FIGUKE-161867 format. One record per residue (C-alpha): residue number from 1; residue in three letters; x, y, z. Coordinates in nm, 3 decimals. Example, Ala and Ser with C-alpha at 12.3 -4.5 7.8 and 13.67 -1.06 7.14 Angstrom:
2
ATOM     i    aa         x         y         z
ATOM     1   Ala     1.230    -0.450     0.780
ATOM     2   Ser     1.367    -0.106     0.714
% end
This chain:
271
ATOM     i    aa         x         y         z
ATOM     1   Met     0.012     0.008    -0.023
ATOM     2   Ser     0.103     0.340    -0.076
ATOM     3   Leu     0.117     0.591     0.240
ATOM     4   Ser    -0.002     0.913     0.063
ATOM     5   Ser    -0.139     1.205     0.176
ATOM     6   Val    -0.533     1.227     0.205
ATOM     7   Ser    -0.672     1.369    -0.150
ATOM     8   Asp    -1.016     1.328    -0.108
ATOM     9   Ala    -1.061     1.444     0.254
ATOM    10   Ser    -1.441     1.320     0.251
ATOM    11   Gly    -1.357     1.017     0.428
ATOM    12   Cys    -1.166     1.147     0.705
ATOM    13   Ser    -1.471     1.462     0.702
ATOM    14   Met    -1.725     1.109     0.751
ATOM    15   Ile    -1.528     1.024     1.044
ATOM    16   Ala    -1.491     1.343     1.189
ATOM    17   Leu    -1.838     1.407     1.144
ATOM    18   Leu    -1.959     1.074     1.295
ATOM    19   His    -1.726     1.101     1.626
ATOM    20   Thr    -1.890     1.456     1.631
ATOM    21   Gly    -2.226     1.311     1.653
ATOM    22   Ala    -2.097     1.091     1.884
ATOM    23   Ala    -1.999     1.332     2.178
ATOM    24   Lys    -2.302     1.603     2.043
ATOM    25   Phe    -2.533     1.248     2.086
ATOM    26   Ser    -2.392     1.114     2.418
ATOM    27   Gln    -2.386     1.520     2.586
ATOM    28   Asn    -2.752     1.576     2.515
ATOM    29   Leu    -2.808     1.211     2.642
ATOM    30   Leu    -2.632     1.288     2.918
ATOM    31   Ser    -2.743     1.643     2.997
ATOM    32   Arg    -3.171     1.557     2.918
ATOM    33   Ser    -3.143     1.235     3.192
ATOM    34   Arg    -3.040     1.504     3.441
ATOM    35   Gln    -3.307     1.736     3.368
ATOM    36   Ala    -3.515     1.423     3.388
ATOM    37   Val    -3.423     1.356     3.760
ATOM    38   Ser    -3.315     1.689     3.905
ATOM    39   Pro    -3.665     1.740     4.078
ATOM    40   Ile    -3.689     1.385     4.211
ATOM    41   Phe    -3.359     1.347     4.354
ATOM    42   Pro    -3.106     1.528     4.587
ATOM    43   Ala    -2.780     1.679     4.393
ATOM    44   Gly    -2.537     1.384     4.534
ATOM    45   Val    -2.747     1.119     4.414
ATOM    46   Leu    -2.797     1.286     4.087
ATOM    47   Lys    -2.361     1.359     4.093
ATOM    48   Gly    -2.395     0.937     4.154
ATOM    49   Phe    -2.646     0.905     3.897
ATOM    50   Ser    -2.433     1.111     3.595
ATOM    51   Ser    -2.113     0.933     3.714
ATOM    52   Ile    -2.293     0.574     3.609
ATOM    53   Val    -2.481     0.760     3.274
ATOM    54   Ser    -2.079     0.840     3.184
ATOM    55   Arg    -1.962     0.484     3.233
ATOM    56   Lys    -2.252     0.365     3.013
ATOM    57   Leu    -2.217     0.579     2.776
ATOM    58   Ala    -1.811     0.529     2.701
ATOM    59   Ser    -1.848     0.190     2.763
ATOM    60   His    -2.004     0.203     2.416
ATOM    61   Gly    -1.743     0.467     2.265
ATOM    62   Phe    -1.897     0.762     2.300
ATOM    63   Gly    -1.648     0.882     2.630
ATOM    64   Ala    -1.352     0.796     2.372
ATOM    65   Ser    -1.484     1.039     2.124
ATOM    66   Met    -1.582     1.272     2.306
ATOM    67   Ala    -1.220     1.289     2.476
ATOM    68   Ala    -1.037     1.285     2.132
ATOM    69   Met    -1.255     1.531     1.967
ATOM    70   Ser    -1.266     1.790     2.265
ATOM    71   Ser    -0.835     1.773     2.284
ATOM    72   Phe    -0.746     1.733     1.886
ATOM    73   Pro    -0.861     1.817     1.571
ATOM    74   Pro    -0.929     1.567     1.303
ATOM    75   Gln    -0.611     1.475     1.176
ATOM    76   Arg    -0.569     1.298     0.759
ATOM    77   Tyr    -0.437     1.009     0.884
ATOM    78   His    -0.536     0.739     1.109
ATOM    79   Tyr    -0.173     0.651     1.195
ATOM    80   Phe     0.131     0.815     1.173
ATOM    81   Leu     0.451     0.588     1.171
ATOM    82   Val     0.784     0.777     1.340
ATOM    83   Leu     1.103     0.681     1.229
ATOM    84   Asp     1.457     0.755     1.306
ATOM    85   Phe     1.726     0.599     1.162
ATOM    86   Glu     2.097     0.560     1.331
ATOM    87   Ala     2.383     0.480     1.106
ATOM    88   Thr     2.788     0.376     1.121
ATOM    89   Cys     2.936     0.656     1.066
ATOM    90   Asp     3.306     0.815     1.179
ATOM    91   Lys     3.475     1.192     1.079
ATOM    92   Pro     3.549     1.226     0.779
ATOM    93   Gln     3.242     1.005     0.707
ATOM    94   Ile     3.245     0.642     0.646
ATOM    95   His     3.074     0.516     0.243
ATOM    96   Pro     2.863     0.346     0.245
ATOM    97   Gln     2.687     0.458     0.559
ATOM    98   Glu     2.453     0.169     0.671
ATOM    99   Ile     2.105     0.163     0.902
ATOM   100   Ile     2.272     0.016     1.262
ATOM   101   Glu     1.879     0.088     1.425
ATOM   102   Phe     1.522     0.070     1.263
ATOM   103   Pro     1.276     0.169     1.531
ATOM   104   Ile     0.899     0.285     1.428
ATOM   105   Leu     0.623     0.372     1.656
ATOM   106   Lys     0.251     0.375     1.579
ATOM   107   Leu     0.105     0.687     1.667
ATOM   108   Asn    -0.286     0.685     1.673
ATOM   109   Gly    -0.335     0.994     1.461
ATOM   110   Arg    -0.713     1.019     1.697
ATOM   111   Thr    -0.557     1.061     2.037
ATOM   112   Met    -0.182     1.074     1.914
ATOM   113   Glu    -0.117     0.801     2.180
ATOM   114   Ile     0.129     0.510     2.107
ATOM   115   Glu    -0.007     0.224     2.002
ATOM   116   Ser     0.264    -0.033     1.922
ATOM   117   Thr     0.637     0.013     1.889
ATOM   118   Phe     0.888    -0.185     1.635
ATOM   119   His     1.267    -0.168     1.704
ATOM   120   Met     1.537    -0.366     1.591
ATOM   121   Tyr     1.944    -0.368     1.565
ATOM   122   Val     2.064    -0.431     1.203
ATOM   123   Gln     2.404    -0.605     1.142
ATOM   124   Pro     2.611    -0.406     0.910
ATOM   125   Val     2.824    -0.609     0.615
ATOM   126   Val     3.003    -0.356     0.487
ATOM   127   His     3.185    -0.163     0.796
ATOM   128   Pro     3.074    -0.471     1.043
ATOM   129   Gln     3.285    -0.301     1.290
ATOM   130   Leu     3.138     0.028     1.496
ATOM   131   Thr     3.378     0.331     1.494
ATOM   132   Pro     3.433     0.487     1.847
ATOM   133   Phe     3.267     0.818     1.738
ATOM   134   Cys     2.983     0.631     1.622
ATOM   135   Thr     2.962     0.391     1.965
ATOM   136   Glu     3.012     0.744     2.138
ATOM   137   Leu     2.701     0.958     1.917
ATOM   138   Thr     2.453     0.690     1.946
ATOM   139   Gly     2.542     0.483     2.242
ATOM   140   Ile     2.540     0.167     2.017
ATOM   141   Ile     2.777    -0.100     2.112
ATOM   142   Gln     2.933    -0.349     1.887
ATOM   143   Gly     2.737    -0.646     2.111
ATOM   144   Met     2.433    -0.507     1.978
ATOM   145   Val     2.472    -0.525     1.643
ATOM   146   Asp     2.666    -0.882     1.618
ATOM   147   Gly     2.473    -1.132     1.485
ATOM   148   Gln     2.191    -0.891     1.428
ATOM   149   Pro     1.941    -1.022     1.135
ATOM   150   Ser     2.041    -0.827     0.767
ATOM   151   Leu     1.873    -0.495     0.687
ATOM   152   Gln     1.708    -0.736     0.382
ATOM   153   Gln     1.597    -0.973     0.723
ATOM   154   Val     1.474    -0.636     0.906
ATOM   155   Leu     1.252    -0.493     0.598
ATOM   156   Glu     1.095    -0.808     0.582
ATOM   157   Arg     0.979    -0.769     0.938
ATOM   158   Val     0.884    -0.431     0.896
ATOM   159   Asp     0.643    -0.584     0.611
ATOM   160   Glu     0.501    -0.851     0.854
ATOM   161   Trp     0.424    -0.580     1.164
ATOM   162   Met     0.295    -0.336     0.896
ATOM   163   Ala     0.070    -0.644     0.770
ATOM   164   Lys    -0.037    -0.713     1.188
ATOM   165   Glu    -0.114    -0.364     1.206
ATOM   166   Gly    -0.327    -0.348     0.990
ATOM   167   Leu    -0.144    -0.063     0.831
ATOM   168   Leu    -0.115    -0.227     0.463
ATOM   169   Asp    -0.522    -0.233     0.453
ATOM   170   Pro    -0.584     0.015     0.136
ATOM   171   Ser    -0.849     0.204     0.397
ATOM   172   Val    -0.603     0.294     0.656
ATOM   173   Lys    -0.474     0.574     0.590
ATOM   174   Ser    -0.073     0.600     0.735
ATOM   175   Ile     0.219     0.801     0.692
ATOM   176   Phe     0.534     0.756     0.803
ATOM   177   Val     0.731     1.067     1.025
ATOM   178   Thr     1.075     1.173     1.050
ATOM   179   Cys     1.291     1.471     1.215
ATOM   180   Gly     1.456     1.601     0.835
ATOM   181   Asp     1.459     1.414     0.529
ATOM   182   Trp     1.744     1.186     0.539
ATOM   183   Asp     1.623     0.913     0.682
ATOM   184   Leu     1.373     0.821     0.374
ATOM   185   Lys     1.514     1.060     0.103
ATOM   186   Val     1.885     0.930     0.119
ATOM   187   Met     1.956     0.718     0.408
ATOM   188   Leu     1.713     0.394     0.302
ATOM   189   Pro     1.701     0.416    -0.050
ATOM   190   Gly     2.075     0.475    -0.086
ATOM   191   Gln     2.144     0.160     0.102
ATOM   192   Cys     1.885     0.000    -0.077
ATOM   193   Gln     2.012     0.068    -0.384
ATOM   194   Tyr     2.394     0.022    -0.276
ATOM   195   Leu     2.237    -0.354    -0.182
ATOM   196   Gly     2.002    -0.412    -0.487
ATOM   197   Leu     1.676    -0.414    -0.254
ATOM   198   Pro     1.359    -0.234    -0.387
ATOM   199   Val     1.217    -0.028    -0.135
ATOM   200   Ala     0.832    -0.094    -0.062
ATOM   201   Asp     0.575     0.262    -0.110
ATOM   202   Tyr     0.509     0.297     0.204
ATOM   203   Phe     0.883     0.415     0.241
ATOM   204   Lys     0.829     0.692    -0.014
ATOM   205   Gln     0.622     0.962     0.162
ATOM   206   Trp     0.640     1.100     0.521
ATOM   207   Ile     0.664     1.416     0.688
ATOM   208   Asn     0.947     1.590     0.799
ATOM   209   Leu     0.863     1.735     1.117
ATOM   210   Lys     1.079     2.031     1.109
ATOM   211   Lys     0.936     2.166     0.811
ATOM   212   Ala     0.588     2.061     1.038
ATOM   213   Tyr     0.717     2.225     1.340
ATOM   214   Ser     0.804     2.583     1.102
ATOM   215   Phe     0.508     2.568     0.956
ATOM   216   Ala     0.307     2.565     1.304
ATOM   217   Met     0.560     2.817     1.539
ATOM   218   Gly     0.707     2.990     1.260
ATOM   219   Ser     1.066     2.950     1.268
ATOM   220   Trp     1.326     2.650     1.210
ATOM   221   Pro     1.455     2.460     1.401
ATOM   222   Lys     1.777     2.446     1.357
ATOM   223   Asn     1.935     2.197     1.603
ATOM   224   Gly     1.629     1.968     1.547
ATOM   225   Leu     1.430     1.823     1.858
ATOM   226   Leu     1.658     1.998     2.116
ATOM   227   Asp     1.516     2.345     1.933
ATOM   228   Met     1.151     2.204     1.896
ATOM   229   Asn     1.128     2.046     2.242
ATOM   230   Lys     1.285     2.440     2.383
ATOM   231   Gly     1.049     2.560     2.153
ATOM   232   Leu     0.738     2.379     2.322
ATOM   233   Asn     0.861     2.384     2.681
ATOM   234   Leu     0.893     2.016     2.672
ATOM   235   Gln     1.188     1.762     2.836
ATOM   236   His     1.385     1.585     2.646
ATOM   237   Ile     1.312     1.218     2.651
ATOM   238   Gly     1.635     0.988     2.681
ATOM   239   Arg     1.947     1.011     2.484
ATOM   240   Pro     1.969     1.241     2.207
ATOM   241   His     2.115     1.025     1.902
ATOM   242   Ser     1.930     0.704     2.010
ATOM   243   Gly     1.637     0.627     1.752
ATOM   244   Ile     1.445     0.507     1.989
ATOM   245   Asp     1.447     0.787     2.229
ATOM   246   Asp     1.415     1.011     1.867
ATOM   247   Cys     1.119     0.861     1.807
ATOM   248   Lys     0.958     0.912     2.138
ATOM   249   Asn     1.070     1.267     2.131
ATOM   250   Ile     0.902     1.328     1.812
ATOM   251   Ala     0.577     1.155     1.911
ATOM   252   Asn     0.595     1.386     2.219
ATOM   253   Ile     0.619     1.696     1.988
ATOM   254   Met     0.346     1.592     1.759
ATOM   255   Lys     0.104     1.516     2.052
ATOM   256   Thr     0.206     1.841     2.213
ATOM   257   Leu     0.102     2.047     1.844
ATOM   258   Ala    -0.212     1.846     1.750
ATOM   259   His    -0.307     1.968     2.103
ATOM   260   Arg    -0.251     2.302     1.981
ATOM   261   Gly    -0.474     2.241     1.662
ATOM   262   Phe    -0.204     2.174     1.427
ATOM   263   Ile    -0.325     1.975     1.140
ATOM   264   Phe     0.005     1.759     0.990
ATOM   265   Lys     0.060     1.693     0.636
ATOM   266   Gln     0.269     1.539     0.341
ATOM   267   Thr     0.609     1.707     0.290
ATOM   268   Ser     0.795     1.521     0.082
ATOM   269   Lys     0.741     1.484    -0.321
ATOM   270   Pro     0.633     1.235    -0.471
ATOM   271   Phe     0.967     1.004    -0.625
% end
């Protein structure tokens, strides 16, 4: 499945309409219930009754709809797939670079919460020995990549995970999110070309969080995640240049921007 931005917003509009309708229905039902019983029961009993009604509505999904709709505007995608590679590196730079950490967070587009995680380390083959510079930068030591699957094997497992998570269903709209264009414009296609591997269509469209942040906040985050966290008054999560920790920071920044009403859109250009 190709993960592209939604050219026809009618599907998302319908989903938003249904959620909005559910929220209004549940609010009206609760309000009418209170009006009906308020002349009969004391305030304490009425409060307990309202709590019971709210729990009943929540058990049928109305509570979740109300909470989500009150916190976030409808996004264009059902899921955001947050990705941040770490790769072999040195000073001066080695060629070719090879992916050594491959993390993905599945972020629910309605709640902006993490629902699932894919995380694997990858065995480099051209330069199998990590440099001291690489270990110092990423925190990845030799023992973390020795004996790990090759990139081809990891890509196969990514596809299996995507299928298991329902992300290959044509009716499910999802898109990758990266901090910059390097991961999916340079690193993955470059290594796949070197190894003679195909690049799945779902890796060919993405959202560059730096561009999204600049659209939302009016300034370019020169220092990437550090500047974005600072601009939003967020604490940095974990270690810089840890792939999985960088993904968690990206997800946290996205959630904060969504709370402020920002709608995420594809920033990459078609291949």
